[in-house]
C-alpha positions as CSV (number, residue, x, y, z in Angstrom):
1,X,-111.5,140.9,128.1
2,X,-108.1,139.8,129.8
3,X,-108.2,137.1,131.6
4,X,-105.1,139.2,134.1
5,X,-106.2,142.9,134.2
6,X,-103.0,143.8,136.3
7,X,-100.4,143.1,133.2
8,X,-101.2,145.1,129.8
9,X,-101.5,144.3,126.3
10,X,-98.4,143.6,124.4
11,X,-98.6,145.8,122.3
12,X,-98.8,143.6,119.2
13,X,-102.2,142.4,121.0
14,X,-103.5,145.5,121.3
15,X,-102.9,147.1,117.7
16,X,-104.5,143.5,116.4
17,X,-107.7,144.0,118.7
18,X,-107.6,148.0,116.7
19,X,-107.2,146.0,113.2
20,X,-110.4,143.8,114.3
21,X,-112.9,147.0,115.3
22,X,-111.4,149.3,112.0
23,X,-112.7,146.0,110.4
24,X,-116.1,144.9,112.2
25,X,-116.4,149.5,111.5
26,X,-116.3,148.7,107.9
27,X,-119.0,145.6,108.1
28,X,-122.3,147.2,106.9
29,X,-124.7,144.6,108.7
30,X,-122.8,143.9,111.5
31,X,-124.8,143.3,114.6
32,X,-124.1,141.1,118.0
33,X,-126.4,138.7,119.5
34,X,-124.7,139.9,122.1
35,X,-125.0,143.7,122.8
36,X,-122.2,144.2,124.8
37,X,-120.8,144.2,121.5
38,X,-121.7,146.7,119.8
39,X,-119.8,149.4,117.1
40,X,-121.0,151.8,119.8
41,X,-120.0,150.4,122.8
42,X,-116.9,149.4,121.6
43,X,-116.0,152.5,120.7
44,X,-117.2,153.9,123.9
45,X,-114.5,151.9,125.4
46,X,-111.4,152.4,122.7
47,X,-112.1,156.2,123.7
48,X,-112.0,155.3,127.7
49,X,-108.9,153.3,126.8
50,X,-107.5,156.4,125.1
51,X,-108.4,159.1,127.5
52,X,-106.6,156.6,130.8
53,X,-103.4,156.9,128.8
54,X,-103.9,160.8,128.2
55,X,-104.0,161.0,131.4
56,X,-101.5,158.4,132.2
57,X,-98.8,160.5,129.7
58,X,-99.8,163.6,131.1
59,X,-99.2,162.1,134.7
60,X,-95.9,160.3,134.1
61,X,-94.5,164.1,133.2
62,X,-95.6,165.4,135.4
63,X,-94.0,163.1,137.8
64,X,-91.1,163.9,135.8
65,X,-90.8,167.4,135.9
66,X,-91.1,167.2,139.3
67,X,-88.2,164.8,139.5
68,X,-86.4,167.3,137.0
69,X,-87.5,170.1,139.5
70,X,-86.1,169.0,142.7
71,X,-82.7,167.1,141.2
72,X,-82.1,170.9,140.0
73,X,-83.1,171.5,143.8
74,X,-81.5,169.7,145.4
75,X,-77.9,170.9,142.9
76,X,-78.5,175.0,144.2
77,X,-78.8,173.4,147.7
78,X,-75.3,171.7,147.6
79,X,-74.1,174.7,145.6
80,X,-75.5,177.0,148.5
81,X,-74.4,174.9,151.7
82,X,-71.2,173.9,150.5
83,X,-70.1,178.1,149.9
84,X,-72.2,178.7,153.1
85,X,-69.3,175.8,155.2
86,X,-66.7,177.4,153.1
87,X,-66.5,180.6,154.7
């Protein structure tokens, strides 16, 4: 587990972990003494991480869309304000 869980892993470290997991999956006789490191548990953690990253990506896209909408409304507001003040 990462020592500082408030910072993301470097992409190269994350890829190294994914590569290691892929290698473990290919091992027919993989039997960890610590049951927290079974293929099923590692896969579940990987799946959860992927789902959380997808949720984050969707939330980020929604925030960007909301910002774009607000920016567009600002432009409409300014145009309408300036046209009504020139009357």
